[in-house]
N, C-alpha and C positions, 0 to 999 in steps of 0.2 A: 655416446654411441656415434659411430661413423655412418654416413649416409652414402648409399650407392645407387647408381642408375643401372637397372637391368634392361638391356635393349633387345627387343624381339623383332623378328620378321614373321608376319603371318604366312602360313603355308597352306591355307585353305580358305574357303569362303567363311565369312563371319556372320553371326546374327546379332551380335552385340559387341561393344567394347567392355570387357568385364570390369565390374567394380571390385572393391577389396573383399567383400563377403564371398563373391563368386570365386575369386582367386583363392581365398582361404579354404573353401570346400574342395577345390582341386588339389591344393597342397596337402590337405589331410589325407585324401585318397592316395596321393603319391607316396607320402611318408609311410602310410600303413602298408602299401603294396611292396615297398622296397625293404623296409626295416621292421615291420611288424607293429602290432597294436601297442605293445609296451612303449616303443619309441614314440608313437603318435601321442600316447597319453602324457609322456614327458613334455612334448612340445606344447600340448594343450594346457597342461598345468603351469608351464612357464609363463604363459600369457596371462595367467591370473595372479602373478607375482610382480615385483618391481624389477625382475631380471629375466625378461623374455628372451628366448633364443633370437628372435628377430621380429620386427613388425614391418608391414608393407602398406603401400598406398593402393589406390585404384589404378587401373591402366589408362594412359593417355597417349595421344600421338606424340612421337618423339620430339622433344624440345618445347612441348606445349603443356600448359597447366590450366586448371579450371578457372573460369572468369570469376571475378569477385562478387560475393553476395552484396557487398556495400554498393549502393547505387551511386554511380559516378555523378550523375546529374539528376538530383531529386526533382519532383514535379514542380515544387515551388520555385526552385532555381530556374528551371526551364521557362516557367510562366513569366518571371521577372525579366529574364533575358529576351524573350520574344516581345514583351511589351515595349521594349526600347527600339524595336525594328520598325522600318516603314511597312506599310500595308502590303506592298508587293513582295517584301522579303520574308514576311512571317511564315508562309508555307514552306519556303526554301529552308529556313532555319529549323523549323519543326522536323522536316525530313532529315536534316543532318543529325539532329539529336536522336531520332528513332533508330539509327544504325547502331548506336551504342547499346540499346536495349536488346539487340539481337546477338550480341557477342557471346561466345561460348568459351573461348580460350584466350590466354595471354602467353606471350613468349617468355623465354628465360630472361631476356633483357628487361622486360617490364617487371617481372617477378623480383629480380635482384635490385633494380634501381628504386622501385616505388613500393612494392608490397612488403618485402622483408625489411625495408628501412622505415616502414610506417609513414610513407609519404603519399598516401592515396589522394589526399586533398591537393597535393602538389601535382599529381597526375592530372586531375581535373583542370587545373590552371594551365598546365603545359599543353594539354590537348586543344584548348581554346586559343592560347597565345602563341604556341609554336607548333602548329599542325604539321609542318614540314619534317619534324623529328619522328613522325609516326607513320605507320602504314596499316591500313585496315583491309583485310581480305574478307569482304562482305559475304560472299557465297559460302565461306567456311566459318564465319563468325570469329575471326582471329584478330586480335590487337597485338601489334608488334612494333618494334622500333624500325625506323626507315632503312637502317643498314642490315637488318636481319632478313633472312630468306626462308625461315621456318614456315612450313605449310602442311596441310593435311589433304590428301587426295583420296576420294572414295566415291562410290556410286551405290545408292541404296535402292533395292528392288523389293516390291511386295509381291510374294508368290503365294499360291494356294496349293493345298493338298487335301486329300480325303482321309478321314480317320473314323474309327468306330469307337463309340463310348462303351465303357465296361458294362453299363446297365441297359444296353440297347443293341438291337441288330441293325439299326439305321446308321448310315454314315453321315458324319458332319463335315462341313467345309471349314478348314482351318487356314488362317493366314500366317505366313512366315515372313519375317524380315530377313533379307539377304544383303550383306554388305560386301561389295567387291572393292579391293584396294590394289593398286599397282605393286609390282614386285619390290620396287625401291622404297615403298612406304614402311617406316619403322614405328614401333610403339615402345613405351617405357613404363616400368614399374619402379618406384623408389622403395628402397629397403634400408632400414636402420638396424644395426646389430653391433654387438661387442665381440662376436665370435669371428673365427677365421672365415673369411668370405667364401673360400672354396667349398666349405661344408654346406653353406646355404645355396651356393650356385648349383650344386648337384641336384637339389630338389627342383629348382626352377627349370633346369635344363630338361628334366624328365616330363615337364608339362607338355612338351611337343607330342608325346606318345599318349598321354591321358586326355589332353584337351582341357579347356577351361570353360565351363558353363554348359548350356543346353546343346542338344543336337550333336553331342560328341560321338554317339554311336553311328552316325552317318558321315563322320569325317569333318564336321564343321568345328570352327573355333580352335584350330591348331596353331601354335606359335613356336617358332624356333628361336632359342636364346643365342644371340650373336655375340654379345660382349657385355662385360661388366666394368664400370668405371666409377671411381669415387666422385661424389658431387660436393663441390665446395661452394657454400653460400655464405653471404655476409648478412646475417640476421642482426638487426640493430634495434629491435623493439620487442615488447613482451607479447604482442598479439599472436594468437594461434591461427595460422592460415591452414585450414584443413584440406588434406589431400586424399582422404577416405571418409566414408560415412561414419559418424561418431555417435555413440550413445554415452553421453557424459555421466560421470559420477555426480552425486548430489553436491551442489555448491562448488562445482569445479570451475564454472564460468560465471562472470558477472554479465548477465544477458542484457542489462540496461545499457551496457557500454559495448555491445557486440552487434555485428551485422551478420545475419544468418538466414538460411533457408532450411526447411525441414520436409521430410516425407514420412508417410506412415504406410507400411505395407504388411500384408499377411503372407507368411512364409510356410511352405510345406517342407517336410523332410524328404530324403531320398527314397524312391520307391523300393530300392534294394535293402534299405535299412529299417524304415518305419512305414513302408507301404504307401508313401506319399501323404501321410497324415499331416494335419496342420500342426505347426510348431508354435506359432504365436504371431501376434502383431507387434511390430517394433517401429517406434518413432525415432528418427535419426536426423542429426545435423548433416547437411549435404556438403559435398566437396565445394571448395571456394568460399565457405563461411569463414569470416574473420571474427574470432571470439576473444574476449578479454579474460584470461585466466586469473583465478584468485591466487594461484601460485604457478610460476613458470616451470614447465616439465618437458621432458624429452618427447612425450606423447600424451594423449588424453583419452578418455573414454574407458570402456571396460568390455569384457566378455559377458555374454548372457547365457546361462545354462538353463535348459528346460528338460523335463522328463516326459517322453512320449512312449507309451507301451513298455514302460520299464527301462527305456534306453535314454541315455543322456545325449542331448544335442546342444552344441555350442554355436552361438551366433557371434560373429566378429563385429564388435562395436568399437574398435580401437581407432582413434583419430590420429592418423599419421600427419606430422608437421615437419617443416624444414627450418 
């Protein structure tokens, strides 16, 4: 499968940077509105075979990828390192190590040179021995190479609004996150497919009109597709670096040799489809996890289908990798 970068420009206020499941929901709505339910079912059924139409990642700031779940500097390493410092230097050294715990993103240069080549331990050594080769944007949690300029600009505001519960005449106070980004800020979604890219591009371009995620009805979370380009990476190891939340197949990964983070969330269905009923709780490997597969594949994980009120709802648990 070929890998592409779909590059977007936000054209509205955001309340989240959407993950792969949220993007999946928006794509399903787009396919159904444009081509009908039969075409949507063909897309969904393809995801349950070894020949999907396409798979996609979560969305990230352009040129940035999720920081590694593998701890660059484990606690025992930090302890040994600090013990060798003078008393007046210990606090300074500890402060330096703390900035690595706050990192959220890596640049394409870090991804290509260290992650895809399986040299995460070498990255640890180089950060200590050759710090001039790297640049850390602490306020954004970005680790990049010194010659790279990739950044992420945004401002997050917590706003309030009133709303009425369905079972009460009283009004409740709700909190909304609003993310403001400059016009020049871009975002990316990675897509893998064997199909003609123009067919896939059409559906993603329509997301500008349908929105991605919550608060679409008030014009939030709108993205304009600006360009599509093929991504060439030099993967030199078997590890799976996840770019979307993944619900793995049984025995798909050797977790004793993996570095990963998980979350567990309760999901509701769409109000227009199943009246907002609960769909289920799903535990997923998070983006940035580095897992050791038992067999190397183009992608990992699976779709989960549940039935609510007689209607089938699919949850996107496919782990995108490069």
